[in-house]
C-alpha positions in Angstrom: 91.3 129.4 -27.4 89.1 128.1 -30.1 89.8 129.0 -33.7 87.0 130.5 -35.9 86.5 127.9 -38.8 86.0 129.5 -42.3 82.9 128.4 -44.1 83.9 127.9 -47.7 80.5 126.5 -48.7 78.0 129.3 -47.8 78.0 133.0 -48.3 78.0 135.4 -45.5 75.2 137.8 -46.2 75.1 141.3 -45.0 72.8 144.4 -45.1 75.2 147.2 -46.3 72.6 148.8 -48.9 72.6 152.7 -49.0 69.6 154.5 -50.0 70.3 158.1 -51.1 67.1 159.9 -51.7 66.5 163.1 -53.9 68.1 166.1 -52.2 70.3 164.0 -50.0 74.2 163.7 -50.2 77.0 166.3 -49.7 76.8 169.1 -52.2 79.8 171.2 -53.3 79.3 174.5 -55.1 82.1 175.0 -57.8 81.7 178.5 -59.1 78.3 178.0 -60.6 78.4 174.1 -60.9 76.8 172.1 -58.2 78.2 168.4 -57.4 76.3 166.3 -55.1 77.8 162.9 -53.8 75.5 160.1 -54.2 77.6 157.0 -54.1 81.1 157.6 -52.8 84.4 155.9 -53.0 84.0 155.0 -49.2 80.7 153.6 -49.7 81.7 151.3 -52.5 85.3 150.4 -51.5 86.6 152.7 -54.3 84.8 150.6 -56.9 82.0 153.1 -58.1 81.3 156.9 -57.8 77.9 158.3 -58.5 77.5 162.1 -58.5 74.6 164.5 -59.6 75.9 167.6 -61.6 74.0 170.7 -62.3 75.4 172.9 -65.1 73.9 176.3 -65.4 73.4 177.8 -68.9 76.7 178.2 -71.0 78.7 176.5 -68.4 81.7 174.4 -69.1 82.0 171.2 -67.0 85.3 170.0 -68.1 87.6 170.6 -71.2 89.1 167.9 -73.4 90.9 165.3 -70.9 91.2 161.6 -70.5 91.6 158.9 -67.7 93.9 156.1 -67.4 92.4 153.9 -64.8 88.7 154.6 -64.8 85.7 154.8 -67.0 83.1 157.7 -67.0 79.5 157.4 -67.8 77.2 160.4 -68.3 73.3 160.1 -67.9 71.4 163.2 -69.0 68.4 163.9 -66.7 67.5 167.3 -67.8 68.4 169.9 -70.5 70.9 169.2 -73.4 74.5 168.4 -72.5 77.0 168.9 -75.1 79.7 166.2 -75.1 83.0 166.1 -76.9 84.4 162.6 -77.4 87.7 162.2 -79.2 87.0 164.5 -82.3 83.2 164.3 -82.3 80.7 166.5 -80.7 77.2 165.2 -79.5 74.1 166.9 -78.2 72.8 164.7 -75.3 69.2 165.0 -74.6 67.3 163.6 -71.4 67.5 159.9 -71.2 70.9 159.7 -73.3 73.6 157.7 -71.7 77.3 158.4 -72.8 79.8 155.9 -71.8 83.5 157.1 -72.1 86.1 154.1 -71.5 89.5 155.1 -70.3 92.0 156.7 -72.8 89.1 158.3 -74.7 89.4 162.1 -74.8 86.3 163.9 -73.7 84.9 167.1 -72.3 81.4 168.3 -71.7 79.4 171.6 -71.3 76.1 173.2 -71.3 75.8 175.5 -74.6 72.2 176.3 -74.0 70.1 178.9 -72.0 68.6 176.1 -69.8 69.9 174.3 -66.8 71.4 170.8 -67.4 71.4 168.1 -64.8 73.2 164.8 -65.2 74.3 161.8 -63.4 78.0 161.1 -63.6 79.3 157.7 -62.9 83.0 156.8 -62.4 84.3 153.2 -62.1 86.4 152.4 -60.3 85.9 155.6 -58.5 89.5 156.5 -57.7 88.6 158.5 -54.6 87.0 161.1 -57.1 85.4 163.0 -54.1 89.0 164.2 -53.4 89.3 165.6 -56.9 85.8 167.4 -56.5 87.0 168.9 -53.1 90.2 170.1 -54.8 88.2 171.5 -57.7 86.1 173.4 -55.1 89.1 174.9 -53.6 90.8 175.7 -56.8 87.8 177.1 -58.8 86.8 179.2 -56.1 90.0 181.1 -55.9 90.1 184.7 -57.4 92.8 183.8 -59.8 92.9 180.0 -60.9 96.5 178.8 -60.7 97.1 176.5 -63.9 99.9 174.5 -62.1 97.7 173.7 -59.1 94.9 172.7 -61.3 97.2 170.4 -63.2 98.6 168.7 -60.3 95.0 168.0 -58.9 93.9 166.7 -62.3 96.9 164.5 -62.6 96.6 163.1 -59.0 93.1 162.0 -59.7 93.7 160.3 -62.9 92.7 163.2 -65.2 95.1 164.3 -68.0 94.1 167.4 -70.0 94.6 167.0 -74.0 95.9 170.6 -74.3 97.4 171.9 -70.9 97.4 175.6 -72.4 93.4 175.4 -72.6 92.4 173.3 -69.6 90.7 175.7 -67.2 86.9 175.3 -67.6 86.0 178.8 -68.5 84.7 180.2 -71.8 87.1 182.7 -73.4 
């Protein structure tokens, strides 16, 4: 039996590119929010997650929380996204990029009467699709169970700043 010799001097090239066109990707409806998976943890070896988010008027995406092991980047494509980062509030118009490194408290919402569309990027992705699928299950329940919601958050590297006010609904 002949052993395969490792080549230490030349790169092994592969064609592993993915092209995800508009309107392609798995879409989840979370109450009124739509999330479309564009680049998944499986595709990127858990290094990157890219998701399209649609927030209808007056919708909360997430209340103030932080991540320990991943960074989050928001790219606003349409509408005006309200972003809370630490103790500041920003209105992000189309073309705005907001980078939120780990351990930075942040939240986001649509405070307008217009649809907001954004691209959300996580790196590393930390299997974020599981988080979104869990949100789909939890937020579509008639009564949202706060303990279940917190368990999901913590499993996927999300930590609410205020556990008594973490469910993304307007009061």
